[in-house]
Residue, then its C-alpha position, 0 to 999 in steps of 0.5 A: m161068599i167065601l170061596p173055597y180053598r182050592t178055587r183061591r188057588i186056581l184063580k192065583r195061579l191062573l193071575v200068575a200065569v196073565l201076569i207072565l204072559f202080559s210080560v213076557a208079550l210086553a217084552l217081545t213087542v219091545c223088542w219088534f219095535l227096536w229092531l223095526q227101527r232099523y227099517v225106518v225111512y224117512t221121505e217127504d211124507g213121513a216115515k214109513l218102513d222100507f223091509s228092502l234095505s240091506m242090513e249089512l254095515p259095508e266096510g270101514e267105518v259107518v258114517q258119524p254127523p260132525t261133532q262140533g269143532a271137529t277137525i277138517d282137512f283141507i285141500y290146497a293147491d300146488e302154488q306152481q301149477q295155479t295160473g292166472p293172476a293172483a294178486a293179493e288185492l281183488t280188482h274190478f272186473t267186467g267178466y262172463y259166466l258159462d252156465v248148464s243150460a249153455m254147456k247142455a246146447g254143446f261146446d262148439d260155440i263155447f270154444e268160439q266164444i273162449a277164442l274171442l276173449p282178451d288173456g286176462a278175462v274173467v268167466a265164471v263157470d258152473m261146476k254143481d248144480p242143485e241136484g248135486d250132480f258135478y261138473y267134474a270129476s269131484s270125490f265128493g259126488h256124482a258126476a254129471k251125465d248130461v255134460d260132456l265133462d270131458k269137453l268142460a275140462q278142455v275150456l277149463t284148460q282154454l281158459k288156463s291158457k289165457g291166465c284167465y281169472l277163473i271163478a267156479r259157481i256152485p249151489a250154497f244149500q241145494d243139493k239131492h244125491f247128498f241126502l238120498d246115498d246116505e240118509r241116515t247119518r245125513v238128515p241132520y245136515g238137513l232142514p225138516r218139513d215141519g210137522g214131518n216126523g223128522s223128515l226132510w222138506l222136499d223143494k219140488e221146483h228144485q227137485c232137491y232138498w236143502f241144508n241147514p246153515a246153521s249145521d257143522g256138516t253143512l259147513t264141513y261138506l261146503i268147505q271141502i268142495i270150496s277147498e277141491l275147487r280151489s286145488m283145481g287152480f280156480h280163484e274164486v268161489i260164487l255160492n249161489d243162492f246163500r238162503f233158506p227156501n222161501t216157504d213156512m213149511i220148514s222147522f228151523p228154530g233161530n233167526q235164518l239171518d244170523a244164521l246166514n251171517k254166521a255160515a258166512a263169516t265161517l265159510v271166508s275165514s276157513c276158506t279164503t286165502d291171499s290169492f283165493a275168494v269165496s262170495f255170495v250171491r242173494k237177491k237183496v242187500d241184508l247179509t253181512v259180508p264178512e272182511g276179507r277177500t269175498r264179494l256180495y252178487l246180486q241177481e233178479v235185479t234192473a239196472a235202474e236198482a243198482a245204484s240204490l242197492a250199492a247204495q246199501t251197502t258197507f263195502a269200502d269200495n263198492a267197485i270191488q266188493l259188490g257185483f251183479f249178475a246180468d243179461t244185458n249191456d246196461t253199462r249202469f252195471d258196469a260202475y261194480c264188478v258184472l258177469r254177463p252171459l258167455e254168448m255175449a263176449r260175441 
């Protein structure tokens, strides 16, 4: 059957009109998805749209993820303002630690315990928690509200006046505020959830996210915090829980222990001086601790395990570079550096 000429022209025009409408609809759909991208928010349950987000750019430059080999600004302490010992060599010690739980309980007992310490004692103090709250006026994050920071500042001043060797303890890779404050640019610094469409894995036990130890941005952030603490007069920083989270729900390509070894080497080479140390806390002796002014502290181990764990290290002098967190006065820990709760100083 041959269609009339007029019918063929009408059908041709209809086909052209349909093609034009399809092309316009496709272009509008693409533009719609491009426009929606600005409202995409990644959560522990995957990606979702949040139309309440403001699209106005903040003043200043938009933050970009650091690139490989980016220059890092260091904050160095004024040597004339530092107090306490500044020996070029690490020494063996038996000291104490002041944790967040003790500070929340009140400072009256803490001041009494500090008064009993001998001059030059070694004291470690928690200066940041896994949620990302800082226990001092930091330029990098939130100031904690559950601890009297003015009283803590007085504690540090009193310890300095006694010539104490001051150690700051901070979480190595746990944080929450860091990622929530600027989620879009900081997501690449964290550990993504396996199969989570790019969303970060949330540690529900500690209510925080975890940094990726292999990220340059992670190391830059830690180096900046360590430099700030050094400028405050601390002689050592301990990176607590220097590990990956114990879960199979994260996505990380590569060997985790190799990434930790590389991160440790970078931090020690970038931050240590002849009077400042960077140390790490683990539960077992498997980290290749780099050469330099550094220690490896072990936690959640018994006194009966101390000697066998010490035999697994490669330190030239375990009495100086191997340490333990202990909650007893068992003397088997005293062959190495040991930190006990400050309340045991009574």
